N, C-alpha and C positions, 0 to 999 in steps of 0.2 A: 565579368564573367569570360576573360580572357586569361592565360598565363604570362604572370610575369616572368618565372624563371621559363627559358627553354633550351634546353643542353641541345638540343638538335643544332643550334648554331654551330655547335663544333664537330658536327658530323655532316657538313652539308656537299664538302667535295672531298674527294680523294687526297686533295694537297693541306687540307684543316686535318684532315683524321691521321695522315702523318706526321704534320708538326704537334700535334699533342696526346699521340699513342704514349703511353705509357709502358708498355712494354717491346722490347726489341727483338727482331732474331739480325743475328749474322751467322755467317760461316764460320767462324772463331766459335762458335756459340756448340758447337757439333763436331760428333766424334761416331765414327764409320765404326762397325764393327765385321770383322772380314773372318773367314775359314779358312784356314788350310790344311790340305789333305792330304795324306802320304798312298803313293803307288795309283797318282791320277796321271794319264796323258795329256788329257783336257781336262779345264773347268767343267764341274756338272753340278746344274741347275738343281737348287731344293725344291721338292716337289708342292712343299707346301708353303712356301715363300717364292714364288714366282719372281723372277728377276734376281734375287740371291743366289749365288753361287759356293761352294765346295771351289777353292781354287788352289793349282799349279801353284810353284815355286814363280814360274816366270807370269803365270796371270795374276799369282797377286800383288806382281811386284807393279805390273800395268796397271792394275784397280787403283791400286796403291799413287800410279802416278797420275791419273785422274783426279782422283780426291783431294791429292796438295795443291795442282795446279787449280783445283777452283774453292782453295783457303781452309778446308775444315780444321776444325781443331785437332783432331788426333787421329788416330790409328788404331784399335781394341782387339788384338789377336786370339783366335780361340783355334786351338790345334785338333785334326782330325787323325786319329793312327789307324794303321791296318788293324782289325780284329785281334788277325792271332796276338799282334805286339802287348796286348793290353795283358794287366796280371793284375793282384790282389792288393800290390800297392801301391800301382799306377807307377812303374821303377823308368817309365819312356818318358815320363813329365818333368825328369832331373837328367835324363842323358843326354850330355851337348846334341848328339845325332837325332836325340827324337824331332816330330816332324814340326812342332812349337817352338822350339829353338832353331830348328834352321831356318823358317821365317820369319822368326824376330829379326835375326843376321840378317837374311837378304831386306828385311824392309831397313834397318838400320845402316846398311852398306850403301842402299839407295840414295834414302833421304838424309842421313846425317842428322844434322839437330834441326832441320829444316822443320818438320814436323814433331810432333810427340810421339813415341810408340810407345803402348800400352800392353803387358801381355794379363790374360785371362792366368792368374793363380791359383787354380782348384785342380783336383785330379780325376772328376768324374769322366770327362773325356778319355781318362788314359787306366779307368778301373775295370775288371771284365763284370764285377756288380753292378757299376756304375753309378756308387755314390760318390760324395765328395770326401771322403776320408778311408779311413784304413778301417775294415773292419775287427770288431773282437770277436770271440770266441761264440757268444751268442748272439751272433751277428750283427750287436748293434753297431754304431759306429762310434769308437772311438778318439775321442775328443783329443787328447795328449799325443799319443801316438800319432795321428796326424799332422798336429803341427812339427812334428822332427822331418814328417815326407814335405810339411810345403816348406821349411826353410832348407830345404833339400833343390825344391824345387826353383825357389823364389833369387836364390844366388846365381842357380843355373842361367834364370831368366835374366837376371842383370850381368851376368859374364856373355849373355848372346846378345845384350846391347838393347836393351829394354830402359826407357826411364824411367814409365809406371808401371807399378806392379798391382791388380788388383785383385785382390784377395776375396774371393766369391763364395767359399765355401762354409759361411758362419760357424766356426768353429771357436767356440771365449778364448779368448786369449791370441788371438792367430796375430794381429796387428806387432801387439808385443813380442810377440816371437819372432815374427818376421824383421822386424826392425833389428831385434837384437843380433840375428842372424847376419843380414846384411853387414850391417856397422862392423861387425866382426870380421866379415871378408872383405872388407876394405872398399863397400860403397854407400858410404854413406847417402851419396850424393841422390839415388835412386830413393823416389817417393813412392807413396802408398795413394793408391784411389780404396778406402774400404768401403765394400758393398755394409754398408752398416745397419740398413733396414732393408731384407730381402724377404720376402714374405713366398710362404710357399703357394702356388698359383697355381691354378687350371690353363694359365696362359702361355705358358713354357713350352707346351704340346710341340710344335714347330719344331723351336730348338733343337729339339732332343730328334730330330730328321737330323738337324744341319750337322751333328757332331755326331751321327750314328752312336746315340746311347743303348745303355744293355740295361739301363735300371732296372733292380728288382723292387718292388717296395714302393716308399714312396720316401719324402725327405722329412717329413713334418717333424723329429725329432731335433732334427737343427734348424731349418728356418723358419720364419715366423709365423704365427696363427693370423689368417685375414680379421681376424676380431679385434685384433688388438692395434691399441697403439700409443698410451705413454711408452710400452717397454720398448718402441724404436728411439724415443731421446732417452734411455738408459743404455740402450747399445752406440747412441752418439757419445755420451759421454765418458761410456772404455774407451771407445774406438780413436778417442780425442786424448784422451790420457795414457791410450796406449803408441801414442807416436802417428796417427794419420795426416796425412797430409792433406788428403781429400775423400769426403764422403759420397755414400750414392746411395739412393732410395732406388728399389727396382721388384717389382714392375711400376710403372708411372699411372699408367690411363686408369686402374682401380685402388690407389693411394695417394690420392693429389694432396687431400686431408692433411699426412702422413711428409708429404712432401714438404708442403708451408709450413708444420710445425719443426720440421728441423732445419729450414730454411731460416728460421727465425732465431733459432738459436744456437745453429752449427760458425763458430767462429773461421773456420776455412771454406773454401770452395766447395760448394751441394751439386752432386749430380742426379741426374734421375736417367732410367734406360725402358725407351720405348719398345717394346719387347717385342719375341714372334708373334704372337700371339693376337696383339695389338696392329703388326703389318699385316698376317695373314685375314685381319677382319677386316680390315679398311681396303686390303686390296680385292677380296674377293667382292664385296658389298658395289667396289666401283667397275670390277670386271661387270656386273649385272646391271651396270646402270642403274642403279638405286642412287648412288651419290657422285657428287664430282670428285674425282680424283686426287688434284689436285689441289683444290682447295678444301678438302677435308685434312690432310696431308698437312697442309701447312697451319690449318685453323689447331689440328691435335698438335703439335710440336709447342705453338706458339703458347698454347696452355700449359703446356709443361712449364716452360720459361716462366708465364704468369706466376705461378702456384710456387715457384722460386728457386728454379735450377738455372745454375751458372753453368753446366754445360749440359747437353742433352745426348746421348745413344740412341744413333736411330740410324736403319738399315736405309732409309732416305738420306742420310748426309751429304752424298755428293750429286745427288739428284736436285734439293735445294740448296744444296752450297751454289750451284752452278744456275737458278731459277733466279735466286736472291742479286746473283750478280750482273744479272740482264739489263 
């Protein structure tokens, strides 16, 4: 009449649940994405991402200090140039005095090898058309011309002190081109976190405010279609063959199935990016009292870890790391 198997025995107390937990979350698993903007005299909150800011160089260093003290695994930096400094080829992306490269130098000068300084290696923040590459005469993104710019950008970021580059443009051959460029320039030790499976997503909206995007059209000719799964494993094979040191699935929330498959197949560490739309949804629902904010944040990140991510990029990295240390 009564069950012989009683799985609830292992759920009885917090101590028992902690003892038998299959997935853990530690500060080292987390990477904090950060924005440094040119022309600011004070940090500016991003309206669609309450609590996240475009930083000055000084506030960037202060926020980085808090994150590093909390034990986060790394800092991923995005640059926001002045609108007048954008052009068709994103020239400021490879300018040593461009805002992203200045920000990288500041972080590396502040923290040395104490944390992992990561750079977004993409042109979209720096182009006046907002695309991730150079445009051909017909308005399409020219894959091979873009690779030349990526190599220039990658070398400039390595010279500025980045430990890890994050090529996120989804150009064919980008990992191999950047690897060859870095090695030729004497940066064989700089690694790449390949955005292996980056989908064209509706959930990027707040990020575009964060970087002052001027995108015209969409990115569906180079980012992956949300309908496709097997395609990600093909991208994984190509990135590994070209020399990727780590790989990424982005976004996380809507692509946990893809994350699980990539993690099962990958011979290198796997990251996932909890993107701006995910942050904004949880924040907005919590502000309205519809969900428990801290519980939802923790559950969402733990779910990404459970799906196979060794590394989670999240705007809550510092907050969660501090909470874990309590």
